[in-house]
C-alpha positions as CSV (number, residue, x, y, z in Angstrom):
1,M,27.4,15.2,-212.9
2,D,27.0,14.0,-209.3
3,R,24.2,11.8,-210.5
4,I,26.6,10.1,-213.0
5,L,29.1,9.5,-210.2
6,A,26.3,7.9,-208.1
7,L,25.5,5.5,-210.9
8,T,29.0,4.5,-211.8
9,K,32.4,3.6,-210.3
10,Q,36.0,3.9,-211.3
11,E,36.7,1.2,-213.8
12,K,37.8,0.8,-217.4
13,F,35.3,2.3,-220.0
14,S,33.4,4.0,-217.1
15,P,32.8,7.8,-217.3
16,F,33.6,8.1,-213.6
17,T,37.2,9.2,-213.9
18,W,36.5,11.6,-216.7
19,V,33.7,13.2,-214.7
20,V,35.8,13.7,-211.6
21,L,38.7,15.2,-213.6
22,T,36.3,17.5,-215.4
23,I,34.5,18.7,-212.3
24,S,37.8,19.4,-210.5
25,K,39.1,21.4,-213.4
26,L,36.0,23.6,-213.5
27,L,36.1,24.1,-209.7
28,V,39.8,25.1,-209.7
29,A,39.3,27.4,-212.7
30,S,36.5,29.3,-210.9
31,G,39.0,30.4,-208.3
32,G,39.1,30.7,-204.6
33,E,40.2,28.5,-201.7
34,E,36.7,27.0,-201.1
35,K,36.3,25.9,-204.7
36,A,39.8,24.3,-204.6
37,R,38.9,22.4,-201.5
38,Q,35.7,21.1,-203.3
39,A,37.9,20.0,-206.2
40,L,40.1,18.1,-203.8
41,S,37.1,16.3,-202.3
42,Y,36.2,15.1,-205.8
43,L,39.8,14.0,-206.6
44,N,39.8,12.1,-203.3
45,R,37.2,9.8,-204.8
46,L,39.8,8.5,-207.3
47,N,42.2,5.6,-206.7
48,P,45.4,6.8,-208.3
49,Q,46.5,3.1,-208.7
50,L,43.6,2.5,-211.2
51,L,44.4,5.5,-213.4
52,E,45.9,5.2,-216.9
53,A,49.7,5.4,-216.5
54,P,51.9,8.1,-218.3
55,K,53.2,7.2,-221.8
56,P,56.3,9.4,-222.3
57,S,56.9,10.5,-225.9
58,P,59.5,12.9,-227.2
59,F,57.3,13.7,-230.2
60,V,54.1,14.8,-228.4
61,K,54.1,18.1,-226.4
62,P,50.5,18.9,-225.4
63,K,49.4,21.8,-223.3
64,E,48.0,21.3,-219.8
65,G,44.8,19.4,-220.0
66,A,45.2,18.3,-223.6
67,V,43.4,15.1,-224.7
68,S,46.7,13.2,-225.2
69,A,47.5,13.4,-221.5
70,S,47.1,10.2,-219.5
71,E,44.7,10.0,-216.6
72,S,47.6,9.8,-214.2
73,E,49.2,13.0,-215.5
74,T,45.9,14.9,-215.6
75,Y,45.1,13.8,-212.0
76,A,48.6,14.9,-210.9
77,L,48.2,18.4,-212.3
78,R,44.6,18.8,-211.0
79,R,45.6,17.7,-207.5
80,C,48.8,19.8,-207.4
81,K,47.0,22.9,-208.6
82,A,44.0,22.4,-206.2
83,L,46.4,22.0,-203.2
84,L,48.1,25.2,-204.2
85,F,44.9,27.2,-204.6
86,A,43.5,25.6,-201.3
87,G,46.5,27.1,-199.4
88,E,47.9,23.6,-198.7
89,F,51.4,24.7,-199.7
90,A,53.4,22.0,-197.8
91,K,51.1,19.3,-199.2
92,C,51.4,20.8,-202.7
93,I,55.2,20.7,-202.5
94,D,55.3,17.1,-201.1
95,F,52.9,15.9,-203.8
96,A,54.8,17.5,-206.6
97,N,58.1,16.0,-205.3
98,S,56.6,12.5,-205.1
99,E,55.1,12.8,-208.6
100,L,58.3,14.1,-210.2
101,V,60.3,11.3,-208.5
102,A,57.9,8.6,-209.6
103,F,57.6,9.9,-213.2
104,P,60.7,12.0,-213.9
105,T,60.0,11.9,-217.7
106,R,56.5,13.1,-218.3
107,M,54.9,13.7,-221.7
108,G,55.6,17.2,-223.0
109,A,55.6,20.0,-220.4
110,Y,53.8,18.2,-217.6
111,D,56.9,18.0,-215.5
112,I,57.3,21.7,-216.0
113,W,53.7,22.4,-214.8
114,L,54.2,20.3,-211.7
115,S,57.4,22.2,-211.0
116,Y,55.7,25.5,-211.6
117,Y,53.0,24.8,-209.0
118,R,55.7,23.7,-206.6
119,A,57.6,26.9,-207.1
120,R,54.4,28.9,-206.5
121,A,53.9,26.9,-203.3
122,F,57.5,27.7,-202.2
123,G,56.8,31.4,-202.7
124,S,53.5,31.4,-200.9
125,S,55.0,29.6,-197.9
126,G,57.8,32.1,-197.6
127,Q,60.6,30.1,-199.3
128,T,61.3,32.9,-201.8
129,D,64.9,31.8,-202.6
130,A,63.8,28.3,-203.5
131,A,60.8,29.6,-205.5
132,C,63.0,32.0,-207.6
133,K,65.6,29.3,-208.2
134,E,63.0,26.9,-209.4
135,L,61.3,29.5,-211.6
136,R,64.6,30.5,-213.2
137,R,65.3,26.9,-214.0
138,L,61.8,26.6,-215.6
139,V,62.1,29.8,-217.6
140,S,65.3,28.5,-219.2
141,M,63.3,25.5,-220.5
142,K,59.9,27.2,-221.1
143,P,60.3,30.9,-221.5
144,E,56.9,32.4,-220.3
145,W,56.3,36.0,-219.2
146,Y,54.2,35.1,-216.2
147,M,57.1,33.1,-214.7
148,E,59.4,36.1,-215.0
149,H,56.6,38.2,-213.6
150,L,56.4,36.0,-210.6
151,I,60.2,36.2,-210.1
152,A,60.0,40.0,-210.3
153,E,57.3,40.1,-207.7
154,M,59.2,38.0,-205.2
155,E,62.5,39.8,-205.8
156,F,60.7,43.2,-205.2
157,Q,59.1,41.9,-202.0
158,Q,62.6,40.9,-200.8
159,G,63.9,44.4,-201.6
160,N,66.0,43.3,-204.6
161,V,65.0,46.2,-206.8
162,E,67.5,45.7,-209.6
163,Q,66.9,42.0,-209.9
164,S,63.2,42.7,-209.9
165,W,63.5,45.2,-212.6
166,L,65.6,42.8,-214.8
167,S,62.8,40.2,-214.5
168,C,60.2,42.8,-215.2
169,V,61.9,43.8,-218.4
170,K,62.3,40.2,-219.5
171,A,58.6,39.6,-218.9
172,S,57.5,42.7,-220.8
173,T,59.4,41.6,-223.9
174,M,58.2,38.0,-223.9
175,T,55.2,36.9,-225.9
176,G,51.9,37.7,-224.3
177,K,49.0,40.1,-224.9
178,P,49.3,43.5,-223.2
179,G,45.9,43.0,-221.5
180,A,47.1,39.9,-219.8
181,K,50.2,41.8,-218.4
182,V,48.2,44.5,-216.7
183,R,49.5,43.5,-213.2
184,L,53.1,43.4,-214.6
185,F,52.9,47.0,-215.7
186,I,51.8,48.3,-212.3
187,L,54.6,46.3,-210.7
188,M,57.0,48.0,-213.2
189,A,55.7,51.4,-212.1
190,R,56.4,50.5,-208.5
191,V,59.8,49.2,-209.2
192,L,60.7,52.3,-211.2
193,D,59.5,54.5,-208.3
194,A,61.8,52.6,-206.0
195,K,64.7,53.2,-208.5
196,G,63.9,56.9,-208.5
197,D,62.8,57.1,-212.1
198,R,59.4,58.7,-211.5
199,D,58.9,59.9,-215.1
200,C,59.2,56.4,-216.5
201,A,57.2,55.0,-213.6
202,R,54.4,57.4,-214.6
203,K,54.3,56.1,-218.1
204,H,53.9,52.5,-216.9
205,L,51.2,53.5,-214.5
206,L,49.4,55.2,-217.4
207,L,49.7,52.0,-219.5
208,H,48.2,50.0,-216.6
209,I,45.3,52.4,-216.2
210,A,44.6,52.5,-219.9
211,L,44.5,48.7,-220.2
212,Q,42.2,48.5,-217.2
213,K,39.8,51.0,-218.7
214,E,39.8,49.3,-222.1
215,V,38.7,46.0,-220.6
216,G,36.2,47.6,-218.3
217,G,38.3,46.6,-215.2
218,R,38.1,48.4,-211.9
219,I,41.0,50.7,-210.8
220,R,42.1,49.4,-207.4
221,E,42.3,51.8,-204.5
222,D,46.1,51.3,-204.1
223,V,46.5,52.1,-207.8
224,R,44.4,55.3,-207.4
225,E,46.7,56.3,-204.5
226,L,49.8,55.7,-206.7
227,A,48.2,57.7,-209.5
228,T,47.4,60.6,-207.2
229,S,51.1,60.7,-206.2
230,H,52.0,61.0,-209.9
231,Q,49.3,63.7,-210.4
232,I,47.2,61.4,-212.6
233,N,43.4,61.8,-212.5
234,C,41.6,58.5,-212.9
235,T,38.1,60.0,-212.7
236,E,36.0,59.0,-215.6
237,G,35.5,61.9,-218.1
238,K,38.4,63.9,-216.6
239,S,41.2,61.4,-217.2
240,E,44.3,62.3,-219.3
241,V,44.9,58.6,-220.1
242,Q,45.5,57.9,-223.8
243,P,44.8,54.5,-225.6
244,S,47.1,51.8,-224.4
245,S,48.6,51.4,-227.9
246,A,50.2,54.9,-227.6
247,Y,52.0,53.9,-224.4
248,M,53.0,50.5,-225.9
249,R,54.6,52.2,-228.9
250,E,56.6,54.5,-226.6
251,L,57.7,51.9,-224.1
252,Q,58.5,48.8,-226.3
253,P,61.8,50.4,-227.6
254,F,62.7,51.3,-224.0
255,W,62.2,47.7,-222.8
256,G,64.3,46.5,-225.7
257,Q,67.1,48.9,-224.8
258,Q,66.9,47.8,-221.1
259,M,67.2,44.2,-222.2
260,T,70.5,44.8,-224.1
261,G,71.9,47.3,-221.6
262,G,72.5,49.7,-224.5
263,R,74.6,47.0,-226.3
264,P,74.0,46.7,-230.1
265,R,71.7,43.9,-231.2
266,S,73.0,40.8,-233.0
267,L,72.5,40.5,-236.7
268,G,72.1,37.5,-239.0
269,R,69.9,35.8,-241.6
270,V,67.2,33.2,-241.2
271,K,68.7,29.8,-242.0
272,S,65.7,27.5,-241.8
273,L,62.1,27.3,-240.5
274,F,60.2,24.3,-239.4
275,D,56.9,23.2,-238.0
276,D,55.5,26.7,-238.1
277,R,56.9,27.0,-234.6
278,A,60.6,27.7,-234.7
279,G,63.7,27.9,-236.8
280,F,67.5,28.8,-236.9
281,I,69.3,32.0,-237.6
282,K,72.8,32.1,-239.0
283,T,74.6,34.9,-237.2
284,D,77.0,37.2,-239.0
285,D,79.9,35.4,-237.2
286,G,78.7,32.0,-238.6
287,T,76.9,30.6,-235.5
288,D,73.5,28.9,-235.7
289,I,71.1,30.0,-233.1
290,Y,67.6,28.7,-232.3
291,F,64.5,30.9,-232.1
292,Q,60.7,30.4,-231.7
293,L,58.4,32.1,-234.2
294,R,56.4,33.6,-231.3
295,D,59.6,35.7,-230.5
296,F,59.4,37.2,-234.0
297,E,58.0,40.7,-233.9
298,G,56.1,40.8,-237.2
299,P,53.8,38.8,-239.5
300,R,54.9,35.2,-240.2
301,S,54.8,35.9,-243.9
302,A,57.7,38.4,-243.5
303,L,60.0,35.5,-242.5
304,A,61.8,33.2,-245.0
305,P,65.2,31.6,-245.4
306,G,67.6,34.4,-246.2
307,T,65.6,37.2,-244.4
308,K,68.0,39.6,-242.6
309,V,67.1,40.0,-239.0
310,S,68.3,41.5,-235.7
311,F,67.8,39.9,-232.3
312,N,68.9,39.6,-228.7
313,I,70.7,36.5,-227.5
314,V,69.5,35.1,-224.1
315,D,70.3,32.0,-222.1
316,S,68.2,28.9,-222.6
317,F,68.1,25.2,-222.0
318,D,68.1,22.4,-224.6
319,R,65.8,19.7,-223.1
320,K,66.8,17.1,-225.8
321,K,70.5,17.4,-225.0
322,G,70.0,18.2,-221.4
323,K,72.3,21.1,-221.2
324,A,72.4,24.9,-221.2
325,S,72.2,26.7,-224.6
326,S,71.3,30.0,-226.1
327,R,68.3,31.3,-228.2
328,A,67.3,34.4,-230.0
329,E,64.4,36.6,-228.9
330,L,62.9,40.0,-230.0
331,V,63.6,39.0,-233.5
332,R,62.9,41.7,-236.1
333,T,63.5,42.1,-239.8
334,E,66.2,44.6,-240.9
């Protein structure tokens, strides 16, 4: 691709910009500070003034890197992420601030991604309170388990065990494959140890080890030391570890109970479904509450208008109306 760059320049209908953005994406994705710095060296070849400007639309909500993103938006995300991974935290924060001021209304979730990288830069530079505040704001708009996980890690590092546990539980019940949450489960084990609940900590530790073994991952030395303190043998062929599905079946009801604090779940019936993404539930007291289909614990075919469901109500944020709201999660048929 360097040959292509040598033969072209940044102008309309030239592949130059596309090549630079593609190379930078691959370099950052490969991980490591050195690769991120290489990505920045490529991005420095672009003149931001010549990039295609953002075209805000309330109807299009692409994921990061989607084709519908403008060159300017893609460049902003690539650069902000590369600065973060390169350890240039102050520059990452300043760049995100300038982009969010220049283009406060970006297409879809691009403003959220910029804010997310800024929050991570806050945390990595020791500004934990600012990072947690930013992440909580983002979770209210875009509920993602990895954001709650990040909050839990920072709170635990600050010694805020109960706050960390609350975020751990929220992350554990949010949509996401168990294999992707392997670091979350070891954090939950450590937090539970700090709370004095060693029996429950042991179960989370076993879940972490089971998932690592199933994906062929290496058990870190610090995890082995923690396992030894819980009398768990990680040695291949001598391990007591069961399949991860067994631990998930046991722990999921526990997480749900922790989320509600022992309070009974809300009840209602599905009022409407739309776009194969979301819908509304009419609660037993007559209130309409929004939910996303990814928060339904069951096959999509089991949901239809009139279906009786139970659910938890959590705080959210209505981006269209620009104000706080509520939504349903952990939705189950009754």
